[in-house]
N, C-alpha and C positions, 0 to 999 in steps of 0.2 A: 719094770716089765709086766707086762702081763701076766701073771701067772698059770700056770696048767692046770692047777684046780678049779681056776674059774671057768676055765676053757670047758673044761669037764660038765661043770655045773649047768654052763649056756646051755651045751650040749642035752646032755641029760635034758633040762628044762624043754628045750625045745621041742625034744620027739614025744613027750607026753602030754606036751601043750592040746587042749580040745577048745573049742570055737564056739562062742553063742549065736543062736541065730542072729511100697517105697516107692519115686522115679529118676532113673537114669541120673543118678547122683553123684557129684564129685568125692575126692577123700579129703578127709579133713586134716590140717596141718597138724592137728597132734599126734595123727600116727605116722606121717610122711618126715616127718620135722626130726621125731623122736630116733627114727631108722636111721636116718643121713647124721644126727649127733653121735650115735652108737658106732656107725660106719667110719666117720672122721678120727674116733679115737685108734679104731682097730688100724685103720693106715696109718697110725705113728709106731707100729711094730718094727719095721724095717728099719725106719732110720734112728731107733732106739737101739736095734740090738747091733747095727750099724757103731754106732757111737761107743757102746758098752765092748764088743769085740774090740776094735781100735784103741782102747785105754787098755784092753789088756794086753795086747801087742807090743804099745810103746812102753809098758811095765818090763816085758819080756824082754826088748831091746835095750834098756836102762841096767838089767840086771848083768847081760849079757856084757856090756863096754866096760860095769865095775870091775865085771871077772877079770876082762881084758887087762885093765889098767893094772891090776892087784898083780897079776901073773907076770906082768911085763916091769914091775917094781921090783917085785923079787927076783926078777928072773938079772938084771941090770944091776941090783945093790946086794950082792947074796950074802956080802961081810954085816951089813946093816942092822942096827937092833931091833929094826924093824920087819924083816925081812919076812921070818916066821909068822909073825900076826897077819903077814900080805897074803901068805899063802894060805893062813887057816881060812881068811876073811873071802877071797878066792875062792877055796873050798866051799864056803859057807853061801855066798853068791850063786854056785852051779849047781845048790841042793836046793835053794829056790826056788832058781830057775826050772828042774825036774818038775817040781812040785806044783809049778805055776802050770806049765805046760798039760799037767794031769789034769788041771784045772779047767782048761781053757778047753780039751778036749770033751770034755763034758759040757762045758756051756755051750759050746759050737753044737752038739746034738739037740740040747734042751733049745737056744734060741730059734736053730733052723724049722724045729718042729713045730713053736710056740709062731712061729712068722708065718709057718706055712698053713697053719690052722688060722691063725687071725685074719692073713689076707683071703682066704678061702670064705670065712664069714662076710668078711667086709664088701666082697663081691656079691652075696647073696642079699647083702641087704641095700646095694644101691640097683643094681639089674633092675629087679620090680619097680622101686619108681622112675628111676630112666623109661622102662616100659609103659610104663602108666600114665608118664606125663606125656609119651610120645602118641598117647591114644586118644586125643581130643579132638585131632584134625586141625585145620587152619580157623576156625570160629568158634569151637569149645574146647574146655577143658577137663581133666580129671584130678590135678590137684587143685584144693583151695590154698590161700597166699598167708592165711593169719591162724594162728592155732584161735580154737574156740571160736570162729568168725565161719560163717556158712556163704563167703561170697568171697571173689579173687583169685582170681586165675595166679597159681603157682609156680607156673611154668619158670617164670624168670626168677624167682627165687632159689631154686634148686641149685645154683652153681654158689652162692654166697652160703646154702645149708651145707656144701662142700659134696652132695649127693652128684657129683661132675666125672667126667671119665680121668682117667685117672692120669697123673700129669710128674716126672721127673723130682721135681722139688718136692711133690708128696713124700714119697718113699726117703727123701734126703731128710726130712726133718727128724730133727733132734729133741724137740719139746718133748716133753712129760707127757702124761694123758691128764687129762683135767679131772681132778679128785670129786668133783661137781657133776660128771658125767657116768666115770667107771671108777670101780674100786676094786678093792680083793673080795666084796662080796657080792655086790649088786650093781646095777645101772641106773641110778635114782631117778636119769631123765625119761626113762621109757616106762612109765604106768600101763595099766592095762586101759583097751578101749574097747565095752562091749555094746551090744545090743545095737542102736543107732546113731551111740556116742561118735563113731566115726563117720558119720555119715554127712557129708558137704552140701554144696550148692544142688539142689534139682535143676534140673531140665540139661542139662552140661555134657556127663560123660556115659556111655553105655556099655563101660567096662564090669561095672560092679551089677549088672542088674540081667534078668532071663527074661524081661519083658519087652514086647514092643513095643517103642515109644516115641516120645516126646521129641527129641531133636536127633537121637542116635540109634542103631540099630541094635538089638541084644547084644551082648558081650560072650559071656563064658557060660555053658548051661551048667547047673549047680541043681542035680537030681535031686529027690526030696531024700535026708538023711545023708547026705554027700556035702561032702569039707573040700574046700579047694583052699590049697596053702600057696605060697610064697615066700622066698626066704627063710627056709628051715621054719618055716611056722611061725616067724615073726609077724607075717600077714595072711588070717587066717578069712574066709565066707563060708557061712552056712546058709545066708539067708540075701533074697536081692540086695543091693542097696545099702550093706550091711558089714565092709571091710572090719575086722575085728582085729587085735593084736595083744597078746599076753603079756603081764605082769611081770618086768623083771627089775623090779625096784629090789625084791628081798631073795636073791639065789641060793643065800645061805641054806645049807640042810644040818638036821642035827646032826650033832656029833661032827662035825668038819670045821 
């Protein structure tokens, strides 16, 4: 389960992240694929929550059934040498059930909070990518398709990278989170992209530039000293054609 400390560290990091400071460049897959990978893992939280709560409910059902069976036995065979033992065991089962219900109340509060937070983060990560992808028009594109490559239309790759519209089976996925993509300390597949490292193919996308230009009109105007952010700061821009992203590969804070 995505723990609350991890959520806190992620939000803190994104809120304090700054940005590093070209013509009509698309965005490299180095940035957007990392965003989609992280969103993919966060979208597993509802399914994991459902699975864990389902197991807890089944445990409570089993305890209740055992208690009832023991009580029925004790009532049906009051003179049996095992009658007293059955009553004691039934009482123990009832006690365990009460303790489990207390645990369930706490677990529900925690899992609902974590699910809400991770769902919000997943949306914040996917919506910018889907918006950017739709900004290239019919003959151009704003996302490159391959990591470390400055060419190729990446729009067709979005579904494969799971930055697509949410589907019901996604919420029902009970697979665990990929430890190579997300763990208790960081997001190993989300390194920083600074300067022009996220700059993709030229003459394709006007969204990341303020210069009148080659094949597209200017996109979002970024004033001097200003920073444009998307996805809780996971994509930032302070200079034309230079979408950046923070380093999320080491979120563990001192003393945490």
